[in-house]
MIVEX-472747 format. One record per residue (C-alpha): residue number from 1; residue in one letter; x, y, z. Coordinates in nm, 3 decimals. Each point is the difference from the previous one (the first is absolute). Layout:
BEGIN
<r num="NUM" residuo="a" east="X" north="Y" up="Z"/>
...
END
This chain:
BEGIN
<r num="1" residuo="m" east="-0.004" north="0.018" up="0.014"/>
<r num="2" residuo="t" east="0.124" north="0.329" up="-0.081"/>
<r num="3" residuo="q" east="-0.198" north="0.291" up="0.088"/>
<r num="4" residuo="s" east="0.079" north="0.409" up="-0.065"/>
<r num="5" residuo="l" east="-0.133" north="0.254" up="0.206"/>
<r num="6" residuo="i" east="0.020" north="0.356" up="-0.182"/>
<r num="7" residuo="a" east="0.058" north="0.271" up="0.316"/>
<r num="8" residuo="a" east="-0.193" north="0.261" up="-0.191"/>
<r num="9" residuo="h" east="-0.344" north="-0.214" up="-0.001"/>
<r num="10" residuo="v" east="0.003" north="-0.109" up="0.339"/>
<r num="11" residuo="d" east="-0.292" north="0.214" up="0.156"/>
<r num="12" residuo="k" east="0.086" north="0.130" up="0.347"/>
<r num="13" residuo="a" east="-0.325" north="-0.177" up="0.136"/>
<r num="14" residuo="d" east="0.106" north="-0.294" up="-0.081"/>
<r num="15" residuo="i" east="0.347" north="0.043" up="0.169"/>
<r num="16" residuo="v" east="-0.120" north="0.142" up="0.327"/>
<r num="17" residuo="r" east="-0.250" north="-0.358" up="0.033"/>
<r num="18" residuo="v" east="0.305" north="-0.232" up="-0.080"/>
<r num="19" residuo="r" east="0.152" north="0.213" up="0.277"/>
<r num="20" residuo="d" east="-0.239" north="-0.093" up="0.224"/>
<r num="21" residuo="a" east="-0.047" north="-0.314" up="-0.097"/>
<r num="22" residuo="v" east="0.395" north="-0.091" up="0.084"/>
<r num="23" residuo="r" east="-0.004" north="0.182" up="0.336"/>
<r num="24" residuo="d" east="-0.263" north="-0.341" up="0.072"/>
<r num="25" residuo="l" east="0.258" north="-0.256" up="-0.079"/>
<r num="26" residuo="p" east="0.240" north="-0.105" up="0.299"/>
<r num="27" residuo="d" east="0.302" north="0.223" up="0.044"/>
<r num="28" residuo="g" east="0.342" north="-0.114" up="-0.248"/>
<r num="29" residuo="s" east="-0.274" north="-0.215" up="-0.164"/>
<r num="30" residuo="a" east="0.212" north="-0.040" up="-0.353"/>
<r num="31" residuo="l" east="-0.319" north="0.086" up="-0.191"/>
<r num="32" residuo="a" east="-0.029" north="0.317" up="0.183"/>
<r num="33" residuo="i" east="0.361" north="0.106" up="-0.067"/>
<r num="34" residuo="m" east="-0.029" north="-0.039" up="-0.344"/>
<r num="35" residuo="l" east="-0.329" north="0.174" up="-0.016"/>
<r num="36" residuo="e" east="0.186" north="0.277" up="0.174"/>
<r num="37" residuo="n" east="0.228" north="-0.038" up="-0.229"/>
<r num="38" residuo="l" east="-0.180" north="0.029" up="-0.314"/>
<r num="39" residuo="l" east="-0.268" north="0.313" up="0.152"/>
<r num="40" residuo="q" east="0.330" north="0.158" up="0.077"/>
<r num="41" residuo="a" east="0.157" north="-0.014" up="-0.342"/>
<r num="42" residuo="v" east="-0.354" north="0.127" up="-0.157"/>
<r num="43" residuo="l" east="0.005" north="0.280" up="0.224"/>
<r num="44" residuo="d" east="0.380" north="0.051" up="-0.128"/>
<r num="45" residuo="g" east="-0.154" north="0.043" up="-0.364"/>
<r num="46" residuo="e" east="0.187" north="-0.339" up="-0.092"/>
<r num="47" residuo="d" east="-0.135" north="-0.287" up="-0.225"/>
<r num="48" residuo="v" east="-0.036" north="-0.391" up="0.120"/>
<r num="49" residuo="t" east="0.015" north="-0.256" up="-0.161"/>
<r num="50" residuo="v" east="-0.042" north="-0.359" up="0.224"/>
<r num="51" residuo="f" east="0.166" north="-0.331" up="-0.122"/>
<r num="52" residuo="t" east="-0.047" north="-0.313" up="0.116"/>
<r num="53" residuo="a" east="0.365" north="-0.118" up="0.161"/>
<r num="54" residuo="e" east="0.067" north="-0.262" up="-0.242"/>
<r num="55" residuo="k" east="-0.205" north="0.081" up="-0.310"/>
<r num="56" residuo="d" east="0.223" north="-0.004" up="-0.343"/>
<r num="57" residuo="l" east="0.074" north="0.363" up="-0.111"/>
<r num="58" residuo="t" east="0.021" north="0.090" up="-0.303"/>
<r num="59" residuo="t" east="0.294" north="0.224" up="-0.154"/>
<r num="60" residuo="s" east="-0.213" north="0.307" up="-0.057"/>
<r num="61" residuo="q" east="-0.129" north="-0.034" up="0.353"/>
<r num="62" residuo="a" east="0.351" north="-0.058" up="0.194"/>
<r num="63" residuo="a" east="0.123" north="0.277" up="-0.203"/>
<r num="64" residuo="k" east="-0.280" north="0.237" up="0.170"/>
<r num="65" residuo="l" east="0.096" north="-0.151" up="0.372"/>
<r num="66" residuo="l" east="0.340" north="0.082" up="-0.079"/>
<r num="67" residuo="n" east="-0.102" north="0.362" up="-0.181"/>
<r num="68" residuo="v" east="0.257" north="-0.148" up="-0.313"/>
<r num="69" residuo="s" east="-0.083" north="-0.065" up="-0.330"/>
<r num="70" residuo="r" east="-0.064" north="-0.339" up="-0.131"/>
<r num="71" residuo="p" east="0.248" north="-0.076" up="-0.225"/>
<r num="72" residuo="f" east="0.227" north="0.104" up="0.321"/>
<r num="73" residuo="v" east="-0.167" north="-0.260" up="0.171"/>
<r num="74" residuo="t" east="0.075" north="-0.233" up="-0.248"/>
<r num="75" residuo="k" east="0.351" north="0.047" up="0.003"/>
<r num="76" residuo="l" east="0.029" north="-0.027" up="0.351"/>
<r num="77" residuo="m" east="-0.208" north="-0.383" up="-0.034"/>
<r num="78" residuo="t" east="0.272" north="-0.064" up="-0.304"/>
<r num="79" residuo="e" east="0.308" north="0.058" up="0.221"/>
<r num="80" residuo="g" east="-0.113" north="-0.150" up="0.351"/>
<r num="81" residuo="l" east="-0.037" north="0.266" up="0.144"/>
<r num="82" residuo="l" east="-0.386" north="-0.048" up="0.080"/>
<r num="83" residuo="a" east="-0.131" north="-0.325" up="0.019"/>
<r num="84" residuo="s" east="-0.272" north="-0.108" up="-0.265"/>
<r num="85" residuo="h" east="-0.140" north="-0.301" up="-0.162"/>
<r num="86" residuo="y" east="-0.175" north="-0.081" up="-0.292"/>
<r num="87" residuo="v" east="-0.374" north="-0.027" up="-0.040"/>
<r num="88" residuo="g" east="-0.021" north="-0.155" up="-0.404"/>
<r num="89" residuo="s" east="0.209" north="0.250" up="-0.161"/>
<r num="90" residuo="h" east="-0.036" north="0.309" up="0.232"/>
<r num="91" residuo="r" east="0.218" north="0.072" up="0.290"/>
<r num="92" residuo="r" east="-0.172" north="0.069" up="0.399"/>
<r num="93" residuo="c" east="0.159" north="0.038" up="0.323"/>
<r num="94" residuo="t" east="-0.192" north="0.013" up="0.319"/>
<r num="95" residuo="l" east="-0.022" north="0.301" up="0.268"/>
<r num="96" residuo="s" east="0.250" north="-0.183" up="0.223"/>
<r num="97" residuo="d" east="0.233" north="-0.019" up="-0.314"/>
<r num="98" residuo="i" east="-0.033" north="0.385" up="-0.019"/>
<r num="99" residuo="q" east="0.064" north="0.077" up="0.370"/>
<r num="100" residuo="d" east="0.275" north="-0.202" up="-0.019"/>
<r num="101" residuo="y" east="0.166" north="0.166" up="-0.259"/>
<r num="102" residuo="v" east="-0.094" north="0.333" up="0.194"/>
<r num="103" residuo="e" east="0.126" north="-0.126" up="0.336"/>
<r num="104" residuo="r" east="0.363" north="-0.067" up="-0.219"/>
<r num="105" residuo="r" east="-0.021" north="0.312" up="-0.157"/>
<r num="106" residuo="e" east="-0.028" north="0.198" up="0.323"/>
<r num="107" residuo="r" east="0.272" north="-0.225" up="0.187"/>
<r num="108" residuo="a" east="0.237" north="0.074" up="-0.326"/>
<r num="109" residuo="a" east="-0.113" north="0.350" up="0.039"/>
<r num="110" residuo="a" east="0.085" north="0.033" up="0.366"/>
<r num="111" residuo="d" east="0.311" north="-0.133" up="-0.032"/>
<r num="112" residuo="l" east="0.119" north="0.155" up="-0.272"/>
<r num="113" residuo="a" east="-0.059" north="0.350" up="0.195"/>
<r num="114" residuo="r" east="0.203" north="-0.124" up="0.291"/>
<r num="115" residuo="v" east="0.310" north="-0.129" up="-0.309"/>
<r num="116" residuo="s" east="0.271" north="0.200" up="-0.024"/>
<r num="117" residuo="g" east="0.242" north="0.005" up="-0.235"/>
<r num="118" residuo="a" east="0.083" north="-0.103" up="-0.372"/>
<r num="119" residuo="p" east="-0.320" north="-0.030" up="-0.219"/>
<r num="120" residuo="a" east="0.159" north="-0.410" up="-0.101"/>
<r num="121" residuo="a" east="-0.081" north="-0.031" up="0.427"/>
<r num="122" residuo="v" east="-0.368" north="0.139" up="-0.089"/>
<r num="123" residuo="r" east="-0.046" north="-0.207" up="-0.254"/>
<r num="124" residuo="e" east="0.121" north="-0.333" up="0.115"/>
<r num="125" residuo="r" east="-0.183" north="0.029" up="0.308"/>
<r num="126" residuo="f" east="-0.311" north="0.111" up="-0.146"/>
<r num="127" residuo="m" east="0.044" north="-0.331" up="-0.193"/>
<r num="128" residuo="g" east="0.017" north="-0.162" up="0.314"/>
<r num="129" residuo="l" east="-0.336" north="0.128" up="0.143"/>
<r num="130" residuo="a" east="-0.208" north="0.011" up="-0.305"/>
<r num="131" residuo="g" east="0.090" north="-0.372" up="-0.117"/>
<r num="132" residuo="a" east="0.098" north="0.144" up="-0.302"/>
<r num="133" residuo="t" east="0.298" north="-0.050" up="-0.234"/>
<r num="134" residuo="g" east="0.130" north="0.208" up="-0.351"/>
<r num="135" residuo="p" east="-0.105" north="0.262" up="-0.157"/>
<r num="136" residuo="e" east="-0.329" north="0.031" up="0.112"/>
<r num="137" residuo="v" east="0.175" north="0.118" up="0.359"/>
<r num="138" residuo="d" east="0.043" north="0.332" up="-0.189"/>
<r num="139" residuo="a" east="-0.385" north="0.068" up="-0.094"/>
<r num="140" residuo="e" east="-0.078" north="-0.090" up="0.352"/>
<r num="141" residuo="l" east="0.265" north="0.260" up="0.138"/>
<r num="142" residuo="e" east="-0.122" north="0.240" up="-0.186"/>
<r num="143" residuo="a" east="-0.362" north="-0.057" up="0.086"/>
<r num="144" residuo="l" east="0.110" north="0.039" up="0.356"/>
<r num="145" residuo="g" east="0.225" north="0.363" up="-0.089"/>
<r num="146" residuo="f" east="0.318" north="-0.129" up="0.007"/>
<r num="147" residuo="p" east="0.180" north="0.043" up="-0.352"/>
<r num="148" residuo="a" east="0.124" north="-0.306" up="-0.198"/>
<r num="149" residuo="t" east="0.354" north="-0.147" up="-0.003"/>
<r num="150" residuo="s" east="0.026" north="-0.128" up="-0.350"/>
END
């Protein structure tokens, strides 16, 4: 299941009704926390899309979640930076694949921010953290704001 909610189309009265319903849920309830986060996102003007956790995502859906182009997602999959599988002749990934990619990329970016020294050391450290090998590292480094070394 995939469901999108456009913040601009949500009636404020509906937000109040849902917030009142959330108050009736037990404190610390996972559902209450999720609904509160959803309501806050909508109040902040953010559109929200809900996916089931292990639903297969198309390259277009993955691109939207990562805020990148579909061809870039395909490249990440081809280079092994984003886990994927085929359904027929079409590439798919799961939300957990995307979460894993984002977490590895964030860890690599945080580590790179702490690294001082030659660009080659930065490149080598990134390769180890992100699980990347070869020339695709330069594209990832550039996406993180670091100049390519080759």
